[in-house]
N, C-alpha and C positions, 0 to 999 in steps of 0.2 A: 625336516627339523620346522619346527614355527615358534613363533612369538604370540604370546598373547598377552593384552596389554589387561590390569584389573580397573581402567576408568574409562567409561564409555566415550566415542568420538565425538568430537563437536566442531561445532566452526566450520565445517567443510560444507560443501554442494555441486551440486552437481552441474554437469557443464552448459554450458552459456546456449540458450537455444538461439536459431538464426534470426527471431526477431531480436532479440535482446543484443545480439553481435551488431547488427543493424541499427541498433539505436545508440549504443555507445562505440562503437568504434569508430566512425568519423572525430568522435570528440577527445576520445581517449588517446586519440596518436598525436593529440595536439597539446597533449601537458607536458612533454618532453620532465616528466619527474618537478615540475612545480608546478602550485596551484596560486594565481590570482585573484580571478573572476568570482562570484557565485559560482556560474555552470561549472568551474574548475574543478571548486569544494565538493560541489557535488557527485560531479564524474570522479573524482581521485573517490571519495568513500562507497559510491556504487561499487568499485573494483575490490571494496577490503572484503574479503571468502566471508559471506554469512549474513550481510549488510542485503539486506534484499528492496528498502523503497528508504529514498532520502527528501530534505524538500531542506530549502535556506534562506535568508533573509536576511537586511540591515536592523539591527536590533542594537538598543541605546544601553549602554553597560554601567550599569550604576559604579558598580566598584570602581571599575577603570575610569569613569566620568569618559566616556569615549563611543563610540558608535563600535559595534562589533559586529562580524559576522558570525550567524545563528544559523548551525546543524540541528534538524534536526533528522532521525534516522528512526527507521523497527528492524532490528535484527532477531536472529535467533538467541539462544539465551545463552549459548559459550560466549561471544561474541562483548568482551567488556566495553566497556563508553571512556576507557582511557588509553585502550589501545587504538582506536578510529581519533581521541583527539590529537594522540604521539604522534599515528603519520600522517596526519593532516599539518601539524604545525610544522611536522621535518619537510613538506614540500611550498610552505608558505615564508615571506619575510620573517623574521623573527620579532618585529613589532606589531603584528597582526594580531587586534585580541580576537580570539574565537573563541566560540560556546558551543558547545558540544550537547547534547540532550536527547534521550529517548522522545520518541512523542507517546503523547499522554491519549490512551483508548476514551472515549466519550462513549457510552452503553445507551443504545437506542433501539427501538422495536418498529421493524419496518411491518406496515399490513397494506397489503392488496386485494379487491375482490373484483373479481371478472367474473364477464359473462361468458358462458360457451355454446356455440354451437352444438345441439340438441342430439349430430351424428357422429360426435364426437364422442370418447370414452372420457368423462371427466378427472377421473383420479389420472389418467396419462397427459392432458392437457394439463394439468395443473402441476405432475412433475415437471414437462416441459415447461414451465415457465419458472419455476423457481432454477431450473439449471441454466435459461439464461439470467438468472440475478445473479445465482452465487453457482456456478457450477465449480468441477475438481479441474481445471487448468487454468484457474489464475483470469479467467476472462469474462466473470461475468459482472453484468454493470454497476452494480454495487459491490464489487468483492473489492477488499481493499487494496487491491492493486492494482484494480484498474482506476477507483477515487484517486489514488495516493492519501497525498499526508497535506491537509486541513483543505483540501479542493472540493468547491458545492458540489453540489448532484441536485441535477437538471432534472424537473418532472416531464419535460418533452420525451428526452434523451429514452429513461425507464419505458412512458407511453408508447414511443416508435417499437422498443423493443421485445414489448411483452405482446403488442397487435399483430406484429409479425409472425409470433409463433402461431402454428396450425392449429383451429377450433375455436380460439380467441376474437370473440367476436365486440366485446365492450369492457372496458374499467370502469367500474361504478363506485371505487371509494378508493385512494391512495394517501398515506396516513403516515409519516417519520416524526417520532418523539422521545425524545432522550426518557433514557432512564433512569435512577440513584444507584444503578451499579455498575462502575467506571471499569471493571476486573473484566467484563464480558472480549474475549479475544478481537484483535482488529486494529485498525490504526486508529483516525482520530474520529471515525465511525465505524462504529464493531454494529453490525447487521443482524437481528433474529427475525428471519422471515418468514410470513404468515400469507398462505396464498388460499384463497378461500373462491371457490368458484359455484357461480350460483345458475 
């Protein structure tokens, strides 16, 4: 016998990778069921199924007229903001003000022009550069998993990664410009890459 659900699954996630466990385990074991610092709040939020990225900071709350811990997050569509708020509030002092908001995406266009070694196939080099920038394993240097929420992008890091690609001999142009479309999928910076071999 089997049971079928009329609703699509949501809010689940794959098992944590070894890298994620190495990053979270030392901190999560110290939580002991309570969140005191901003680091605690971020770790506790990261452990909620479906939450992929978090960032936090102290911010003035005009409504309560006092500083409040503010958490920004990126999560799967099935993860409710109220769930995160309730989970964190249960681990904090009852009188600690807490604001929880999803991170707002800023649309952006990323363009880079590269010089290629004539002994290499330009199309292959272009694909390799795109993979270094935004690959499917969330390890691309400008993937939002690597950038995080509200973090800067360093041109020097992009140059280093791209110039290490076999067949790339130079970078002749690099621009990142905001667009008028904030609905592009991503974190605070969503990237649409264009790579032009020359």
